[in-house]
C-alpha positions in Angstrom: -8.9 -4.8 9.6 -7.1 -2.8 12.4 -5.1 0.3 12.0 -2.8 2.2 14.2 -3.2 6.1 13.6 -0.4 8.1 15.5 -0.7 11.4 16.8 -4.2 12.0 16.4 -3.5 14.6 19.5 -0.7 16.4 20.2 1.4 16.0 23.4 0.1 19.5 24.6 -3.6 18.4 23.9 -3.2 15.3 25.9 -1.7 16.9 29.0 -4.6 19.4 29.1 -7.3 16.8 28.4 -5.7 14.3 31.0 -5.5 17.2 33.8 -9.1 17.9 33.0 -9.9 14.2 33.5 -8.1 13.9 36.5 -10.4 16.1 38.2 -13.5 14.9 36.9 -16.3 13.4 38.4 -16.6 9.7 37.1 -19.7 7.4 37.2 -19.9 3.5 37.1 -19.0 2.4 33.6 -22.0 -0.1 33.4 -24.6 2.9 32.6 -23.5 2.7 29.1 -24.0 -1.1 28.2 -26.7 -3.8 28.3 -27.2 -6.6 30.4 -24.6 -8.7 29.0 -21.7 -6.3 28.8 -22.6 -5.1 32.5 -21.8 -8.6 33.7 -17.8 -8.0 32.3 -17.5 -4.6 32.5 -15.6 -2.6 35.5 -14.3 0.8 34.9 -15.6 4.3 35.4 -16.8 6.7 32.6 -17.8 10.8 32.5 -21.3 10.9 31.9 -22.2 11.2 28.2 -24.2 14.5 28.9 -21.6 16.3 31.1 -20.2 19.7 29.9 -16.6 18.4 30.1 -17.5 15.1 28.0 -18.9 17.3 25.4 -16.2 19.8 25.4 -13.4 17.1 25.2 -15.5 14.9 22.9 -15.4 18.0 20.3 -11.9 18.4 20.6 -11.3 14.8 19.7 -13.8 14.9 16.6 -12.1 18.5 15.6 -8.8 16.3 15.4 -10.3 13.4 13.5 -11.7 15.8 11.0 -7.9 16.9 10.4 -6.9 13.3 10.0 -6.9 12.0 6.3 -5.8 8.6 7.6 -8.7 8.4 9.7 -11.0 9.4 7.1 -9.5 6.8 4.5 -9.8 3.9 6.9 -13.3 4.7 8.4 -14.8 6.2 5.5 -17.3 7.6 8.3 -20.6 8.7 7.3 -21.7 9.6 11.1 -19.7 9.3 14.3 -20.8 9.2 18.0 -19.8 11.9 20.2 -16.8 10.2 21.9 -17.1 8.9 25.5 -14.3 8.9 28.0 -13.3 6.1 30.5 -10.7 5.3 33.2 -9.5 2.1 34.5 -7.4 1.5 37.8 -7.1 -0.9 40.8 -7.6 -3.8 38.6 -10.4 -2.7 36.6 -11.1 -4.4 33.6 -13.7 -5.1 30.5 -13.9 -8.9 30.0 -14.7 -10.4 26.4 -17.6 -8.6 24.6 -18.7 -7.5 21.2 -20.0 -3.8 20.6 -23.6 -3.2 20.3 -24.7 -3.1 16.6 -26.6 -0.1 17.1 -26.0 3.3 19.1 -28.7 5.9 19.7 -27.4 9.2 18.5 -28.0 12.3 21.3 -30.4 15.0 19.7 -27.4 17.3 20.0 -25.6 15.1 17.5 -28.7 14.9 15.2 -30.8 12.1 17.1 -31.5 8.7 15.4 -29.6 5.5 15.1 -26.1 4.9 14.2 -24.8 1.4 13.0 -21.3 0.7 14.6 -19.3 -0.4 11.9 -16.2 0.8 13.2 -14.9 1.1 16.6 -12.2 3.4 17.8 -10.0 3.9 21.1 -7.9 7.0 21.4 -5.1 6.3 23.9 -4.9 9.3 26.8 -2.4 7.7 29.2 1.0 6.3 27.9 2.1 3.1 28.5 4.4 3.6 31.1 2.0 5.2 33.3 0.1 2.0 34.0 0.5 -1.6 34.0 -2.0 -4.0 32.1 -5.0 -2.3 30.5 -4.1 -3.6 27.1 -6.7 -3.8 24.4 -7.0 -7.2 23.1 -8.9 -7.6 19.8 -9.8 -11.2 18.5 -10.5 -12.2 14.9 -9.8 -15.2 12.6 -6.1 -14.6 12.8 -5.6 -14.7 16.7 -5.5 -12.0 19.2 -3.9 -8.6 18.6 -2.7 -6.7 21.7 -2.6 -3.0 21.6 -1.1 -0.6 24.3 -0.5 3.0 22.3 1.1 6.3 23.2 -1.1 9.1 24.3 -2.6 10.6 21.4 -2.7 7.7 19.3 -5.7 6.1 17.8 -6.6 2.3 17.0 -9.5 1.6 14.8 -10.9 -2.0 14.4 -14.2 -3.7 12.8 -17.0 -3.3 15.6 -17.9 -6.8 14.8 -14.8 -8.1 17.0 -14.7 -9.4 20.2 -12.0 -7.7 22.4 -11.5 -7.0 26.1 -9.4 -4.8 28.2 -7.0 -6.4 30.4 -7.0 -5.5 34.1 -5.0 -2.4 35.3 -2.7 -3.3 38.0 -0.9 0.0 38.5 -1.6 3.5 37.6 -4.6 4.6 35.7 -5.7 4.1 31.9 -7.5 6.9 30.5 -9.0 7.0 27.1 -11.8 8.2 24.4 -13.8 5.7 22.7 -16.2 6.0 19.6 -18.1 4.3 16.9 -18.5 5.1 13.3 -21.2 4.3 10.8 -19.0 3.9 7.3 -20.1 4.7 4.0 -18.8 1.2 3.3 -20.5 -1.4 5.8 -18.2 -4.5 4.7 -15.0 -4.3 6.4 -12.8 -6.1 3.7 -14.0 -3.6 1.1 -12.9 -1.0 3.4 -9.5 -2.7 3.8 -9.2 -2.8 -0.2 -10.1 0.6 -0.5 -7.7 1.8 2.0 -4.6 -0.1 0.5 -5.5 1.1 -2.9 -5.8 4.7 -1.3 -2.4 4.7 0.4 -0.7 3.2 -2.7 -2.1 6.1 -4.8 -0.8 8.5 -2.3 2.8 7.0 -2.0 3.0 6.6 -6.0 1.8 10.4 -6.5 4.8 11.5 -3.9 7.3 9.5 -5.7 6.1 10.0 -9.4 3.5 12.7 -9.6 0.4 12.6 -11.6 0.3 10.5 -14.5 -2.0 8.6 -16.9 -1.8 5.4 -14.5 -2.2 7.2 -11.4 -5.5 8.9 -13.0 -6.7 5.5 -14.0 -6.0 4.1 -10.3 -7.9 7.2 -8.8 -10.8 6.5 -11.0 -10.9 2.8 -10.0 -10.7 3.8 -6.5 -13.6 6.2 -6.8 -15.9 3.9 -9.0 -15.6 1.1 -6.4 -16.3 3.9 -3.8 -19.1 4.7 -5.7 -20.4 1.2 -6.3 -19.8 0.2 -2.7 -20.9 3.1 -0.5 -24.4 3.6 0.8 -24.9 7.3 0.7 
């Protein structure tokens, strides 16, 4: 399941974040991947433990906490501290699959996190750069994503994906992973559809016996499928 979540960050938040990132010290993006990923990754990142990355990452986490749609789609048990990257001058990231496990820093609780849901939060508007599309491959073909700054795309971490070369301007983004309370992507998709239909029906009809029943089915399925 891929889902576009608009306006996770406001335009003002994006402007302030981008101004800070423009003056940041970037390092080789290959420092955060394994040997296979390093062969196809060409970009720059903020150091994961830099004060700027930690401060901006907390802003992103606060915004996610205020997004009911992100919660409904990802059903996050834990989420990694967001990382920040920049592509320019032909930089790209070839076909790859995100690692299945990520080690959390001690400040975020330590231990390991299973990557079920991958997320990219765009911080540059589409007209600020050429190329740089996120392309996600699945059984239904390839899906090209290039969103307005402040918008988020979530997709299964099991997906093969790549970032196309940036041939003009610079593409900045935050990216992170979530371990979901529901491991299976198909079940998460069913729960999201059920949740959204319940919300729409409640807005149109108000609460009624049928909606109480549907809500009960949602929670009973979540109770059956969750791993908490």
